[in-house]
C-alpha positions as MATLAB code, in Angstrom:
seq = 'XXXXXXXXXXXXXXXXXXXXXXXXXXXXXXXXXXXXXXXXXXXXXXXXXXXXXXXXXXXXXXXXXXXXXXXXXXXXXXXXXXXXXXXXXXXXXXXXXXXXXXXXXXXXXXXXXXXXXXXXXXXXXXXXXXXXXXXXXX';
ca = [
      55.443   49.547  135.342;
      53.003   51.077  138.011;
      49.099   50.425  137.349;
      47.013   53.155  136.136;
      44.754   54.124  138.678;
      40.864   54.235  137.682;
      39.846   57.607  138.486;
      42.811   58.403  136.291;
      41.031   56.497  133.612;
      37.526   58.091  133.794;
      38.985   61.592  134.016;
      41.755   61.379  131.424;
      45.566   60.663  132.318;
      47.808   63.035  133.526;
      50.989   62.764  131.963;
      52.559   60.411  134.491;
      49.376   58.187  134.389;
      50.077   58.266  130.579;
      53.640   57.139  130.620;
      52.787   54.426  133.234;
      50.136   53.443  130.802;
      52.395   53.265  127.627;
      55.832   52.535  129.213;
      56.760   55.767  127.480;
      59.428   57.957  129.635;
      57.734   61.350  130.666;
      60.362   63.602  129.494;
      59.954   61.471  126.190;
      56.075   62.479  125.722;
      57.292   66.021  126.435;
      59.658   65.790  123.382;
      56.796   64.371  121.391;
      54.591   67.267  122.169;
      57.434   69.938  121.637;
      57.961   68.526  118.097;
      54.494   67.703  116.836;
      53.978   64.301  117.217;
      51.745   64.529  119.875;
      48.855   67.241  120.137;
      48.532   69.463  123.560;
      46.153   67.566  125.418;
      43.571   69.656  127.182;
      44.122   71.561  130.520;
      41.983   71.300  133.864;
      41.183   74.451  135.530;
      44.521   73.968  137.550;
      46.084   73.721  134.272;
      47.177   69.990  134.526;
      47.449   68.087  131.140;
      44.390   65.448  130.717;
      45.410   63.159  127.933;
      42.842   61.081  126.487;
      42.741   57.778  124.912;
      43.342   59.038  121.409;
      46.478   60.756  122.785;
      47.570   56.973  124.567;
      47.094   55.137  121.179;
      48.971   57.648  119.225;
      51.683   57.382  121.571;
      51.680   53.637  121.388;
      51.939   53.881  117.643;
      54.909   55.846  118.021;
      56.715   54.083  120.429;
      55.979   50.876  118.276;
      57.397   52.777  114.833;
      60.618   53.858  117.275;
      60.850   50.284  118.221;
      61.306   49.166  114.244;
      63.647   51.913  113.638;
      61.176   54.260  111.761;
      62.760   57.822  111.926;
      60.870   60.442  113.648;
      60.156   62.191  109.670;
      58.694   58.759  108.739;
      56.637   58.251  111.761;
      55.383   62.171  111.155;
      54.329   60.778  107.735;
      52.713   57.741  108.890;
      50.538   59.763  110.922;
      49.831   61.848  108.128;
      47.403   59.032  107.393;
      45.556   59.334  110.621;
      45.658   63.140  109.948;
      44.644   62.777  106.341;
      47.702   64.358  105.131;
      49.029   61.585  103.505;
      47.161   60.029  100.337;
      47.534   56.261  101.623;
      48.017   52.646  101.659;
      51.084   53.161   98.806;
      52.702   55.800  100.343;
      53.013   53.701  103.587;
      54.098   50.832  101.850;
      56.550   53.057   99.892;
      58.092   54.455  103.050;
      57.978   50.763  104.870;
      60.147   49.096  102.000;
      62.557   52.240  102.053;
      63.023   51.633  105.799;
      63.135   47.407  105.152;
      66.373   48.306  102.805;
      68.001   50.461  104.914;
      67.515   47.745  107.767;
      69.091   44.908  105.186;
      71.816   47.017  105.050;
      72.226   47.952  108.350;
      72.230   43.934  109.029;
      74.622   43.241  106.403;
      77.419   45.880  107.725;
      76.826   44.550  111.049;
      77.225   40.807  109.919;
      80.610   41.988  108.425;
      81.529   43.605  111.529;
      80.385   40.438  113.799;
      82.946   38.868  110.957;
      86.280   40.508  111.374;
      85.468   40.622  115.021;
      85.064   36.643  115.684;
      88.337   36.119  113.870;
      90.441   39.245  115.349;
      89.463   37.665  118.470;
      90.019   34.301  117.169;
      93.604   35.165  116.803;
      93.943   36.583  120.451;
      95.340   33.747  123.214;
      93.458   35.873  125.968;
      96.993   35.471  127.821;
      99.160   38.376  129.293;
     101.833   39.003  126.315;
     103.360   42.064  125.196;
     101.609   41.852  121.451;
      98.131   41.463  121.450;
      96.601   40.456  117.868;
      92.983   42.733  118.588;
      95.319   45.696  119.467;
      97.547   45.091  116.040;
      94.220   44.488  113.763;
      92.605   47.927  115.248;
];
């Protein structure tokens, strides 16, 4: 990751500098702007976008929520807290608990898949034989 240059911090961040500062892809930043998760930044007289620290903080929030598996719609709702659109912590907790149920369900399904794959792989000798137990199981 390239360091952000001091002059970029003092005068705001270009999209490239914002990407470097947050570890986010430039195209992802464009996408988040397009769908309204990030507000359009002000522009210089030359038309360059200049992002402030609020943009960087909001983008870090979005990235962390995505890393935790929250959907775009959930993130939109969670960001509503900062925008005053969602009533409070109870809604955040409810969204988080619903997401936790989904995550636990996915873990359970993955554990079942793991068990089947392990059993199937254990039946295979790995030698060059005409009948493969893995292919037969699939």
